[in-house]
N, C-alpha and C positions, 0 to 999 in steps of 0.2 A: 452152259458158257462160260469163257475164260475171263479172265480180272478185266483184260483188255476189249471187252465188249459191255463192260461196267457203264451204266450210266452216268450223264452229269446230268447234273442242276443247278444253275446257277441258284446263288442267297437267294437272290431280290425275288426268283421265281417264286419261292417255298413259304406261300401262303398254308395254314394250315388251319383246321376246324374252324370256330366262330369266324373271323375274317375271311376265309374262304366260302362258306357258304355263305355269306353274304353279298358277293361279290356276285357269285351267279344270279342268286335271287335278281339282282338290281342289274344285272347282265338283261336278266329275262322281264325288264320294267315294273322289277316289283319293289313300291316301297316297304322299305326294313328298318324297323328302329330297335335300339339296343337296351336292354335292361339289364342288368348284371352277365349273368350268361344266356339269358332268355335272348331269343329273337323275335320280335313280333313282326313278322309279313304280313303286307296287303297287297291284290295285285286285282283291280275290276271290282272294286269295293266289297270284297270278300278275304277271310282272313285263315292266317294257323301261327302256332305260336313252334321255335326247336329250341330243346335247350345242348349243348353241341346238335351230335345228330340223331336225338329223338325229336320225334316231332308229337304232333298233338293228334297224331291218327294213331300211334301207338298203343296198342291193348296195355291200359296199367298193368293188367296180372299178368302178362306176356314175362315181364321183365322181370318181377321176383320167383317165376317159377324158372325161367331158362338163366337165372343169376346162381341158381341151387346147383349145382354139379349132380347133389344126389337124385334132385327130384326128378333133372333134368336126365338123366341117365334108366330113373324107373321109367318114367313119360316116352323116350328113346322103345325101351323094348320091351312095353307094352302095345307097342304101334307094332313089333315084328321089326324092328331096325336095328342093324348089331352094334353092339358096345361091349369096349375090354372088358375083362375079367379084373376084379377088384372087391374093394372091401371096405367099410368105413369106419373112422377110429373116435373115439374122443381124443381130446388135446390130454388126457390124462393115459391112454393107452399106448404107450412107445414102447412097450416092452412087448406086448403083443403085438404091435406092429411086425416090428422088427423080428419076433420070428415069423410072419406069414411073410416078408423079404428075404429070408432065409430061405423061404420054400420055395419062392418063386421068383427070383431074382434070375435076370435082373428086373428091376422096379421103377415104376413113376409114380411117386410121392407126389401131393398137388393139395392144397387149401380147397375146401369145398364152398369157397368164393371167391372171387376175385376174378380178375382179368390181367390181359397182355402180358401171360407167363409169370406174373410175381409168383414168387413163391415156390415156382413149380422146377422140379428137379429130374431127369431122364434117366434111364441107367444105370440107379441106385442096387448098389448091393451094400452087404455088409458094413464094410469097412465106410463107406458114403454116405451109411443112413444118417448120425448123428446130424450132419449138415442139413440133407436135407430136411430130416424132420424142422430142425431148428427153422429153417426155410417158412415151409409150409406153415408153421405156429406163428409164424411173427407177420402172415398175414392174416391165418384163417380164426375167425373169431371162435368156434365151439371146436369142428371139426375139420378132420381130414383123411381125405383119402390115396387110397393104396393100390393102388393096380400093374397089372403084369405090364411092362415092355412089351411094345407091339415093333420089329422092324418094319421097314414100308417105309413112303415118302407120304408126309405129313399135309395138308396143303389147308391154306384158307377157301371157305365159299362162301360169295356175299352174295343174298337174297332179297330185290326188293320185289314188295308185289309180289309174291309168292313167283318171280321170275331169278333164277341165277344167273345172273348181269357179268361177274366176274372168279376167277379164279387166281390163287397166287401158291406157289410153290414156293413151303417153308422148306431153305437149304442151309445145314450148319456150318459154320465155318469153319476153311479149309485154308491150308499155305503150300505153299509148293518150294521146296528149298531150292538152295544154289549153290551147295558145296560148303559153302563157306559161314553164314549165320547159321545162329541155333535156332530153335524154335521157338523159345521166348523173344527173339529180335523179331522174328518172323512178325509173329503174332503185331507187333508192335506197331511194324509197320503197317501192316495190313488193318489195322484201324486206322492211322491216320489218314491213309491211301480212301479206308470208305469214307470218311468224315470230309475228307476233300472234294470225296463227287459227290456227296452227299451231306449239307451241313447237318440235318435235323439227327444224321449217326450218332454223332461227337456222346451224346446220353447214353449209347447203348452197345458202348466195345464190346470184345472180349476181355471179359474178367479172369486172371489168372488165379482162382483158386482150388482148394484141394479136389473136385470133380473135378478137372480140365489135369489135373495130377495123375489121379487114379486111372484116368480114359486116356492119356497118354501111356501110363506104366501098362496099360493089358498089351499094350499094341508093339510095347516093348521100347518104349522111350521117356525122356524125361526132360524138361525145359530145359534142358542142357544141351539136346540135341543137335547133333548137326544134321541135316537132312542132305542125302545128295541129291546133285541139281538136277531139276524136274521130278522127286518126288512129291508128290501129295499126301499129305494128311490130313483128316478132320479132325478140330483140336475139342469138341465133344457134337454128342451124340443130339442135342436141341437144336432146332432151328427157329426162323424167326431174325427177326429184326433186335425185338427186345431181348435175347439171346445170343445176341453181337454176331449172328449171322446174318444170311438175306433173302429176301423174295422175289421169286422169279414168278414174272403176266405167263398162265399157261388156258389163257380161256379160252382160245381156240383151238388147243388140242385134248382139251378133256372132251371126255367120254360122254354123249348127253345123257347117255344112262347114271354116271353117276351125278350131274347135275342134276334129273328131275329124284331120285334120291334125298338131294340135299334141300330144293324144294316141297319134296313131301314132310322131308322134317322140322323145313322153320316153319309150316302152314298146321303144325299140327296144335297148333293153341291159335285163333284167329283173333284177327289184330296184328301178328307181329312181320311188321311190316317194313323192318329194318332190321336183317340180320347177318352173321357171319357163323360161320360153323367151320370147325376141325376135324379133318374127314383124316386118315390113314389108309392108304392103300399103298398094293406095288410096286402100279403104275397107270396114272390117272388120264390114263390116255386110251385106255386097256377100254374097250364095252364089257369082257369078261368079270372084271372086278366086283361084279353086281351082288358076290357073293364072300370074295375077299376082302372087305374095307370094315372098319371102325367110326364110328362119329364119337371124337372124344369131350367137344363139348358144342355149348350152341349162345351164342351172347345177343344181344338185344344194344346193346351199344357198340360196334364192333368198329378197331382202328383201319380209318376208309384209307388213312397215307398211303397207305403199302398199297393198293391198287391203283391211287394217282400219281405217286411214285415210286414204280415198284427200282430195284436193285440193278435188274436183267427185264428183256423185253419189253413191249411197248406199253404205255401208262395208258390206261381207264379211266374216261370220266365221270367215276360212280357221285362224284357230288353235284357235276348237272345233271346229270341222272335224278339225281334223287330231287333238287328243286323243281323241274319237269313235272317229276310226279307228284309233292307236295302244289304246285300248281293245279293240277287236273284234278287234283282232289278238290282243291275248294271251290272249285266252278263245279263239280259236282255232289258237293255234302252242304254248303253253309250258305244260308240266306245273305244277300246284302247287306253291309253296314248302313244303318239309317245316315 
């Protein structure tokens, strides 16, 4: 999709987090009270609690298991699901990690915990390893994962109560030349336009760091290069909002076979009711990719605004679906309040 197809959201319509889910519950006739970050929801004498988008129905064990990238990778592999080749290092094993990168570059360097792409660096080579290691180390408490960089398209699959209901493609940032402006200037203008269309994007601009400089250099450009008119260039390889990229709703076009893989992975631990999965595949609409995908990570506290307010494509009301799911669970699981 082109920039002129980017979705525009009025700032007043961008309710997020706790406020948004509270409004959804109230629309459905629930009584809601807030206690710090906790929502106490009552409906027809039944009740439940939410912290952000984590519900009181979510398995307590699922959170730390899926929160550990190391343990998640082992669980997926044991279940016969595809995961990227990689190795786990302690914070003190920087030299060993660098040797692994030299032998297997390009690589991905990321903390063994964390979310929203914090501390994650992609397309890492020897010359960009130091910055990537420092970024991962700033987030990770103990260990750092180094994996083989995978070519393809990354998508976030959202699974609610064992059913995949939304998928967005994570698009790396791209600028298009006009024959006049430098790449640096084009990135600056893109950051501004992206924030104008969706004010929540202002916190996540493209940052012109050494990783970006190396990425451009690989393509024969620098920040001061002037792109010919109509020529598009990818600024770096990391997709998604937090990296300064975009998300595009591809729910309807995603192959049912890949959705089933996401559902299977999400339900490896019973009680993991709200789950986000990052999956790489050459083409998420192609059903033959059931043997050509990898699952990067699983998260029981996924960001939902990428589905609610995508940059491109039709929004999916995942928050409303979560509220209706909670009401159904309240009606079937809990005894009424006295």
